[in-house]
Structure formats: structure tokens, C-alpha cells
N, CA, C and O atoms as a printed pandas DataFrame, in Angstrom:
     atom_number atom_name residue_name chain_id  residue_number  x_coord  y_coord  z_coord
0              1         N          MET        A               1   78.631   -0.351   23.589
1              2        CA          MET        A               1   78.785    0.415   22.373
2              3         C          MET        A               1   77.621    1.382   22.242
3              4         O          MET        A               1   76.491    1.055   22.605
4              5         N          SER        A               2   77.891    2.554   21.730
5              6        CA          SER        A               2   76.830    3.538   21.569
6              7         C          SER        A               2   76.278    3.512   20.148
7              8         O          SER        A               2   76.914    3.005   19.223
8              9         N          ILE        A               3   75.092    4.065   19.999
9             10        CA          ILE        A               3   74.440    4.180   18.702
10            11         C          ILE        A               3   74.430    5.653   18.325
11            12         O          ILE        A               3   74.120    6.514   19.148
12            13         N          THR        A               4   74.771    5.933   17.076
13            14        CA          THR        A               4   74.728    7.293   16.569
14            15         C          THR        A               4   73.738    7.348   15.423
15            16         O          THR        A               4   73.815    6.548   14.491
16            17         N          ILE        A               5   72.799    8.298   15.490
17            18        CA          ILE        A               5   71.842    8.500   14.404
18            19         C          ILE        A               5   72.080    9.895   13.861
19            20         O          ILE        A               5   71.946   10.887   14.577
20            21         N          LYS        A               6   72.437    9.961   12.581
21            22        CA          LYS        A               6   72.689   11.245   11.926
22            23         C          LYS        A               6   71.539   11.533   10.965
23            24         O          LYS        A               6   71.159   10.681   10.161
24            25         N          VAL        A               7   70.991   12.746   11.058
25            26        CA          VAL        A               7   69.970   13.182   10.128
26            27         C          VAL        A               7   70.708   13.872    8.993
27            28         O          VAL        A               7   71.269   14.952    9.180
28            29         N          ARG        A               8   70.709   13.265    7.836
29            30        CA          ARG        A               8   71.412   13.845    6.692
30            31         C          ARG        A               8   70.544   14.910    6.044
31            32         O          ARG        A               8   69.333   14.734    5.906
32            33         N          LYS        A               9   71.161   16.013    5.647
33            34        CA          LYS        A               9   70.420   17.106    5.025
34            35         C          LYS        A               9   69.700   16.578    3.784
35            36         O          LYS        A               9   70.328   16.060    2.860
36            37         N          ASP        A              10   68.390   16.715    3.781
37            38        CA          ASP        A              10   67.549   16.287    2.669
38            39         C          ASP        A              10   67.791   14.829    2.270
39            40         O          ASP        A              10   67.662   14.467    1.101
40            41         N          GLY        A              11   68.143   14.001    3.254
41            42        CA          GLY        A              11   68.416   12.596    2.979
42            43         C          GLY        A              11   67.959   11.706    4.109
43            44         O          GLY        A              11   67.145   12.117    4.936
44            45         N          PRO        A              12   68.478   10.478    4.156
45            46        CA          PRO        A              12   68.021    9.491    5.135
46            47         C          PRO        A              12   68.617    9.694    6.530
47            48         O          PRO        A              12   69.481   10.544    6.749
48            49         N          TYR        A              13   68.125    8.889    7.449
49            50        CA          TYR        A              13   68.737    8.770    8.763
50            51         C          TYR        A              13   69.849    7.733    8.630
51            52         O          TYR        A              13   69.602    6.621    8.163
52            53         N          ALA        A              14   71.056    8.081    9.029
53            54        CA          ALA        A              14   72.186    7.156    8.984
54            55         C          ALA        A              14   72.459    6.670   10.396
55            56         O          ALA        A              14   72.654    7.475   11.306
56            57         N          ILE        A              15   72.474    5.363   10.582
57            58        CA          ILE        A              15   72.607    4.786   11.921
58            59         C          ILE        A              15   73.886    3.969   11.996
59            60         O          ILE        A              15   74.140    3.097   11.165
60            61         N          GLU        A              16   74.685    4.273   13.015
61            62        CA          GLU        A              16   75.940    3.562   13.248
62            63         C          GLU        A              16   75.906    2.964   14.643
63            64         O          GLU        A              16   75.430    3.599   15.584
64            65         N          GLY        A              17   76.405    1.751   14.778
65            66        CA          GLY        A              17   76.427    1.066   16.064
66            67         C          GLY        A              17   75.578   -0.188   15.988
67            68         O          GLY        A              17   74.992   -0.491   14.949
68            69         N          GLU        A              18   75.515   -0.912   17.092
69            70        CA          GLU        A              18   74.744   -2.151   17.136
70            71         C          GLU        A              18   73.348   -1.868   17.674
71            72         O          GLU        A              18   73.189   -1.191   18.689
72            73         N          PHE        A              19   72.342   -2.392   16.984
73            74        CA          PHE        A              19   70.961   -2.175   17.386
74            75         C          PHE        A              19   70.093   -3.239   16.737
75            76         O          PHE        A              19   70.545   -3.980   15.863
76            77         N          THR        A              20   68.845   -3.308   17.173
77            78        CA          THR        A              20   67.854   -4.202   16.570
78            79         C          THR        A              20   66.746   -3.325   16.008
79            80         O          THR        A              20   66.231   -2.443   16.694
80            81         N          LEU        A              21   66.387   -3.573   14.763
81            82        CA          LEU        A              21   65.313   -2.844   14.104
82            83         C          LEU        A              21   64.052   -3.703   14.200
83            84         O          LEU        A              21   64.070   -4.875   13.823
84            85         N          ILE        A              22   62.961   -3.126   14.703
85            86        CA          ILE        A              22   61.723   -3.862   14.957
86            87         C          ILE        A              22   60.581   -3.251   14.147
87            88         O          ILE        A              22   60.480   -2.028   14.052
88            89         N          ASP        A              23   59.712   -4.094   13.556
89            90        CA          ASP        A              23   58.567   -3.578   12.805
90            91         C          ASP        A              23   57.399   -3.254   13.738
91            92         O          ASP        A              23   57.503   -3.414   14.954
92            93         N          HIS        A              24   56.283   -2.797   13.153
93            94        CA          HIS        A              24   55.122   -2.365   13.941
94            95         C          HIS        A              24   54.451   -3.497   14.717
95            96         O          HIS        A              24   53.651   -3.237   15.617
96            97         N          GLU        A              25   54.763   -4.744   14.383
97            98        CA          GLU        A              25   54.197   -5.885   15.106
98            99         C          GLU        A              25   55.179   -6.485   16.108
99           100         O          GLU        A              25   54.887   -7.499   16.742
100          101         N          GLY        A              26   56.343   -5.853   16.246
101          102        CA          GLY        A              26   57.336   -6.343   17.194
102          103         C          GLY        A              26   58.301   -7.372   16.638
103          104         O          GLY        A              26   59.071   -7.975   17.387
104          105         N          ASN        A              27   58.266   -7.579   15.324
105          106        CA          ASN        A              27   59.160   -8.555   14.694
106          107         C          ASN        A              27   60.462   -7.887   14.261
107          108         O          ASN        A              27   60.445   -6.763   13.759
108          109         N          PRO        A              28   61.586   -8.571   14.452
109          110        CA          PRO        A              28   62.853   -7.997   13.999
110          111         C          PRO        A              28   62.882   -7.873   12.473
111          112         O          PRO        A              28   62.397   -8.754   11.764
112          113         N          ILE        A              29   63.446   -6.791   11.985
113          114        CA          ILE        A              29   63.628   -6.584   10.550
114          115         C          ILE        A              29   65.077   -6.918   10.245
115          116         O          ILE        A              29   65.987   -6.243   10.727
116          117         N          PRO        A              30   65.300   -7.970    9.438
117          118        CA          PRO        A              30   66.685   -8.365    9.157
118          119         C          PRO        A              30   67.393   -7.374    8.222
119          120         O          PRO        A              30   66.787   -6.815    7.307
120          121         N          TYR        A              31   68.637   -7.184    8.468
121          122        CA          TYR        A              31   69.490   -6.393    7.585
122          123         C          TYR        A              31   70.915   -6.874    7.762
123          124         O          TYR        A              31   71.288   -7.391    8.815
124          125         N          THR        A              32   71.695   -6.697    6.727
125          126        CA          THR        A              32   73.088   -7.100    6.782
126          127         C          THR        A              32   73.948   -5.849    6.764
127          128         O          THR        A              32   74.020   -5.161    5.746
128          129         N          PRO        A              33   74.604   -5.544    7.884
129          130        CA          PRO        A              33   75.449   -4.346    7.919
130          131         C          PRO        A              33   76.614   -4.471    6.938
131          132         O          PRO        A              33   77.189   -5.545    6.767
132          133         N          LYS        A              34   76.945   -3.355    6.302
133          134        CA          LYS        A              34   78.105   -3.309    5.418
134          135         C          LYS        A              34   79.249   -2.698    6.212
135          136         O          LYS        A              34   79.115   -1.588    6.728
136          137         N          PRO        A              35   80.363   -3.396    6.317
137          138        CA          PRO        A              35   81.486   -2.887    7.117
138          139         C          PRO        A              35   81.880   -1.463    6.711
139          140         O          PRO        A              35   82.096   -1.170    5.535
140          141         N          GLY        A              36   81.965   -0.600    7.709
141          142        CA          GLY        A              36   82.387    0.779    7.479
142          143         C          GLY        A              36   81.315    1.696    6.932
143          144         O          GLY        A              36   81.583    2.874    6.699
144          145         N          LYS        A              37   80.095    1.188    6.716
145          146        CA          LYS        A              37   79.009    2.015    6.187
146          147         C          LYS        A              37   77.831    1.991    7.157
147          148         O          LYS        A              37   77.476    0.933    7.676
148          149         N          PRO        A              38   77.222    3.159    7.403
149          150        CA          PRO        A              38   76.049    3.160    8.279
150          151         C          PRO        A              38   74.842    2.563    7.556
151          152         O          PRO        A              38   74.793    2.548    6.327
152          153         N          MET        A              39   73.882    2.076    8.319
153          154        CA          MET        A              39   72.619    1.629    7.769
154          155         C          MET        A              39   71.756    2.870    7.615
155          156         O          MET        A              39   71.734    3.710    8.515
156          157         N          THR        A              40   71.046    3.012    6.507
157          158        CA          THR        A              40   70.250    4.212    6.287
158          159         C          THR        A              40   68.767    3.884    6.217
159          160         O          THR        A              40   68.349    2.938    5.549
160          161         N          LEU        A              41   67.985    4.690    6.923
161          162        CA          LEU        A              41   66.532    4.532    6.942
162          163         C          LEU        A              41   65.881    5.655    6.147
163          164         O          LEU        A              41   66.314    6.806    6.211
164          165         N          CYS        A              42   64.836    5.311    5.397
165          166        CA          CYS        A              42   64.113    6.269    4.568
166          167         C          CYS        A              42   63.471    7.351    5.432
167          168         O          CYS        A              42   62.887    7.066    6.477
168          169         N          ARG        A              43   63.591    8.591    4.976
169          170        CA          ARG        A              43   62.951    9.711    5.643
170          171         C          ARG        A              43   61.951   10.389    4.719
171          172         O          ARG        A              43   61.090   11.135    5.186
172          173         N          CYS        A              44   62.049   10.143    3.406
173          174        CA          CYS        A              44   61.176   10.822    2.451
174          175         C          CYS        A              44   59.845   10.101    2.275
175          176         O          CYS        A              44   58.870   10.714    1.842
176          177         N          GLY        A              45   59.787    8.809    2.602
177          178        CA          GLY        A              45   58.564    8.040    2.463
178          179         C          GLY        A              45   58.376    7.409    1.092
179          180         O          GLY        A              45   57.370    6.739    0.857
180          181         N          ALA        A              46   59.324    7.609    0.181
181          182        CA          ALA        A              46   59.151    7.115   -1.190
182          183         C          ALA        A              46   60.029    5.916   -1.542
183          184         O          ALA        A              46   59.968    5.434   -2.673
184          185         N          SER        A              47   60.826    5.430   -0.631
185          186        CA          SER        A              47   61.713    4.301   -0.916
186          187         C          SER        A              47   60.917    3.043   -1.252
187          188         O          SER        A              47   59.875    2.779   -0.652
188          189         N          SER        A              48   61.410    2.281   -2.202
189          190        CA          SER        A              48   60.765    1.003   -2.523
190          191         C          SER        A              48   61.309   -0.109   -1.628
191          192         O          SER        A              48   60.870   -1.255   -1.723
192          193         N          LYS        A              49   62.267    0.230   -0.755
193          194        CA          LYS        A              49   62.863   -0.748    0.156
194          195         C          LYS        A              49   62.595   -0.377    1.608
195          196         O          LYS        A              49   63.394   -0.710    2.483
196          197         N          LYS        A              50   61.478    0.310    1.884
197          198        CA          LYS        A              50   61.179    0.749    3.245
198          199         C          LYS        A              50   61.340   -0.392    4.239
199          200         O          LYS        A              50   60.944   -1.514    3.924
200          201         N          PRO        A              51   61.885   -0.170    5.388
201          202        CA          PRO        A              51   62.226    1.114    5.966
202          203         C          PRO        A              51   63.590    1.649    5.541
203          204         O          PRO        A              51   64.030    2.693    6.023
204          205         N          PHE        A              52   64.262    0.930    4.635
205          206        CA          PHE        A              52   65.610    1.316    4.238
206          207         C          PHE        A              52   65.580    2.342    3.109
207          208         O          PHE        A              52   64.635    2.387    2.321
208          209         N          CYS        A              53   66.604    3.148    3.043
209          210        CA          CYS        A              53   66.737    4.149    1.996
210          211         C          CYS        A              53   67.235    3.488    0.714
211          212         O          CYS        A              53   68.137    2.651    0.746
212          213         N          ASP        A              54   66.636    3.875   -0.421
213          214        CA          ASP        A              54   67.117    3.379   -1.717
214          215         C          ASP        A              54   67.588    4.524   -2.622
215          216         O          ASP        A              54   67.861    4.309   -3.802
216          217         N          GLY        A              55   67.685    5.738   -2.072
217          218        CA          GLY        A              55   68.163    6.885   -2.840
218          219         C          GLY        A              55   67.069    7.664   -3.553
219          220         O          GLY        A              55   67.362    8.651   -4.228
220          221         N          THR        A              56   65.815    7.243   -3.421
221          222        CA          THR        A              56   64.718    7.925   -4.104
222          223         C          THR        A              56   64.604    9.392   -3.711
223          224         O          THR        A              56   64.170   10.213   -4.520
224          225         N          HIS        A              57   64.987    9.738   -2.477
225          226        CA          HIS        A              57   64.882   11.126   -2.021
226          227         C          HIS        A              57   65.567   12.105   -2.975
227          228         O          HIS        A              57   65.087   13.222   -3.171
228          229         N          SER        A              58   66.685   11.688   -3.567
229          230        CA          SER        A              58   67.412   12.581   -4.469
230          231         C          SER        A              58   66.709   12.701   -5.820
231          232         O          SER        A              58   66.882   13.699   -6.519
232          233         N          LYS        A              59   65.921   11.698   -6.193
233          234        CA          LYS        A              59   65.193   11.737   -7.471
234          235         C          LYS        A              59   63.913   12.553   -7.386
235          236         O          LYS        A              59   63.467   13.110   -8.389
236          237         N          ILE        A              60   63.315   12.630   -6.196
237          238        CA          ILE        A              60   62.036   13.325   -6.052
238          239         C          ILE        A              60   62.179   14.729   -5.475
239          240         O          ILE        A              60   61.187   15.440   -5.313
240          241         N          GLY        A              61   63.415   15.131   -5.164
241          242        CA          GLY        A              61   63.633   16.471   -4.635
242          243         C          GLY        A              61   63.200   16.638   -3.189
243          244         O          GLY        A              61   62.750   17.713   -2.792
244          245         N          PHE        A              62   63.334   15.572   -2.394
245          246        CA          PHE        A              62   62.944   15.629   -0.981
246          247         C          PHE        A              62   63.694   16.736   -0.249
247          248         O          PHE        A              62   64.900   16.905   -0.429
248          249         N          LYS        A              63   62.977   17.478    0.568
249          250        CA          LYS        A              63   63.557   18.514    1.421
250          251         C          LYS        A              63   63.289   18.139    2.865
251          252         O          LYS        A              63   62.186   17.718    3.214
252          253         N          GLY        A              64   64.310   18.294    3.708
253          254        CA          GLY        A              64   64.152   18.045    5.129
254          255         C          GLY        A              64   63.191   19.051    5.741
255          256         O          GLY        A              64   62.862   20.051    5.103
256          257         N          ALA        A              65   62.740   18.810    6.945
257          258        CA          ALA        A              65   61.703   19.607    7.585
258          259         C          ALA        A              65   62.003   21.099    7.628
259          260         O          ALA        A              65   61.140   21.899    7.268
260          261         N          GLU        A              66   63.190   21.495    8.052
261          262        CA          GLU        A              66   63.497   22.930    8.156
262          263         C          GLU        A              66   63.441   23.616    6.811
263          264         O          GLU        A              66   62.840   24.681    6.674
264          265         N          GLU        A              67   64.072   23.004    5.807
265          266        CA          GLU        A              67   64.104   23.605    4.479
266          267         C          GLU        A              67   62.709   23.626    3.851
267          268         O          GLU        A              67   62.330   24.613    3.221
268          269         N          ALA        A              68   61.949   22.550    4.019
269          270        CA          ALA        A              68   60.600   22.488    3.466
270          271         C          ALA        A              68   59.700   23.533    4.117
271          272         O          ALA        A              68   58.918   24.190    3.430
272          273         N          ALA        A              69   59.804   23.694    5.441
273          274        CA          ALA        A              69   58.986   24.678    6.147
274          275         C          ALA        A              69   59.341   26.091    5.713
275          276         O          ALA        A              69   58.453   26.921    5.516
276          277         N          ALA        A              70   60.629   26.372    5.563
277          278        CA          ALA        A              70   61.051   27.705    5.133
278          279         C          ALA        A              70   60.542   28.013    3.729
279          280         O          ALA        A              70   60.092   29.127    3.460
280          281         N          ALA        A              71   60.613   27.031    2.835
281          282        CA          ALA        A              71   60.123   27.233    1.469
282          283         C          ALA        A              71   58.617   27.459    1.462
283          284         O          ALA        A              71   58.123   28.318    0.731
284          285         N          PHE        A              72   57.885   26.698    2.268
285          286        CA          PHE        A              72   56.439   26.863    2.348
286          287         C          PHE        A              72   56.103   28.236    2.908
287          288         O          PHE        A              72   55.259   28.941    2.355
288          289         N          ASP        A              73   56.756   28.625    4.001
289          290        CA          ASP        A              73   56.479   29.920    4.621
290          291         C          ASP        A              73   56.765   31.078    3.671
291          292         O          ASP        A              73   56.073   32.095    3.711
292          293         N          ALA        A              74   57.778   30.932    2.815
293          294        CA          ALA        A              74   58.124   31.999    1.871
294          295         C          ALA        A              74   57.029   32.202    0.828
295          296         O          ALA        A              74   56.841   33.313    0.333
296          297         N          THR        A              75   56.312   31.143    0.495
297          298        CA          THR        A              75   55.262   31.259   -0.515
298          299         C          THR        A              75   53.860   31.361    0.079
299          300         O          THR        A              75   52.901   31.645   -0.637
300          301         N          HIS        A              76   53.739   31.131    1.379
301          302        CA          HIS        A              76   52.447   31.202    2.070
302          303         C          HIS        A              76   52.622   31.971    3.387
303          304         O          HIS        A              76   52.533   31.367    4.456
304          305         N          PRO        A              77   52.866   33.284    3.337
305          306        CA          PRO        A              77   53.178   34.027    4.557
306          307         C          PRO        A              77   52.112   33.930    5.649
307          308         O          PRO        A              77   52.460   33.908    6.830
308          309         N          ALA        A              78   50.835   33.873    5.296
309          310        CA          ALA        A              78   49.790   33.807    6.323
310          311         C          ALA        A              78   49.836   32.483    7.064
311          312         O          ALA        A              78   49.432   32.421    8.225
312          313         N          ALA        A              79   50.315   31.424    6.431
313          314        CA          ALA        A              79   50.384   30.108    7.073
314          315         C          ALA        A              79   51.631   29.948    7.924
315          316         O          ALA        A              79   51.732   29.003    8.705
316          317         N          GLY        A              80   52.575   30.858    7.780
317          318        CA          GLY        A              80   53.842   30.739    8.480
318          319         C          GLY        A              80   53.862   31.393    9.842
319          320         O          GLY        A              80   54.930   31.678   10.383
320          321         N          GLY        A              81   52.706   31.629   10.392
321          322        CA          GLY        A              81   52.657   32.200   11.737
322          323         C          GLY        A              81   52.309   33.676   11.734
323          324         O          GLY        A              81   51.967   34.231   12.778
324          325         N          GLU        A              82   52.391   34.326   10.572
325          326        CA          GLU        A              82   51.997   35.719   10.486
326          327         C          GLU        A              82   50.470   35.781   10.375
327          328         O          GLU        A              82   49.849   34.927    9.743
328          329         N          LYS        A              83   49.890   36.781   10.986
329          330        CA          LYS        A              83   48.453   36.909   10.900
330          331         C          LYS        A              83   48.087   37.782    9.725
331          332         O          LYS        A              83   48.648   38.862    9.540
332          333         N          SER        A              84   47.137   37.310    8.929
333          334        CA          SER        A              84   46.708   38.102    7.790
334          335         C          SER        A              84   45.668   39.120    8.252
335          336         O          SER        A              84   44.987   38.924    9.259
336          337         N          GLU        A              85   45.564   40.186    7.510
337          338        CA          GLU        A              85   44.605   41.237    7.821
338          339         C          GLU        A              85   43.195   40.771    7.475
339          340         O          GLU        A              85   42.986   40.173    6.419
340          341         N          PRO        A              86   42.233   41.033    8.343
341          342        CA          PRO        A              86   40.842   40.657    8.012
342          343         C          PRO        A              86   40.353   41.512    6.850
343          344         O          PRO        A              86   40.767   42.660    6.690
344          345         N          ARG        A              87   39.476   40.942    6.051
345          346        CA          ARG        A              87   38.941   41.698    4.895
346          347         C          ARG        A              87   37.567   42.193    5.170
347          348         O          ARG        A              87   36.964   42.845    4.317
């Protein structure tokens, strides 16, 4: 069986398929799969159920990397790769 990981726009990683989730010490992290629903992992860093998603991303206005970088570059042109003129 294959594993599919979907990066949801401004949301969690959704994982479908059979896999083992391991913590930083090599211990398995238990979870109970819900039939027909992918397991979701936090991407915003604010979940109270880490490593799992609890929906906090939608409450805090989390933006995925591309959107966040574009917004930052629009308000900070010199930081977005453009060179500013020396003064």
C-alpha cells in the first residue's frame, strides 16, 4: 500500500495510507485512524494536540510558505531578493 501526504493550502498535512508515526526519541506515537478520513499533522505549530492538527491554524490565520513569503515580500521589497540602493 502506498502513502499519500497532501499539503493543504494554509492547513495541515493530510496523510492517507498505513504508516508508523515516531517521536524524536524513536517511540511510536499512537493514533486511531478514522475510517475514510486522513490523519492530519500540524503545520502551523500552534496545535494543542501536536503533532496532530486541532484546527488552530484557521483561528490564528496561518498562511502556508508560498503565501506567507509573497505577503512578506510585498511589504518588505528589499528582503525579497531585490537589492536596495545604498544611501
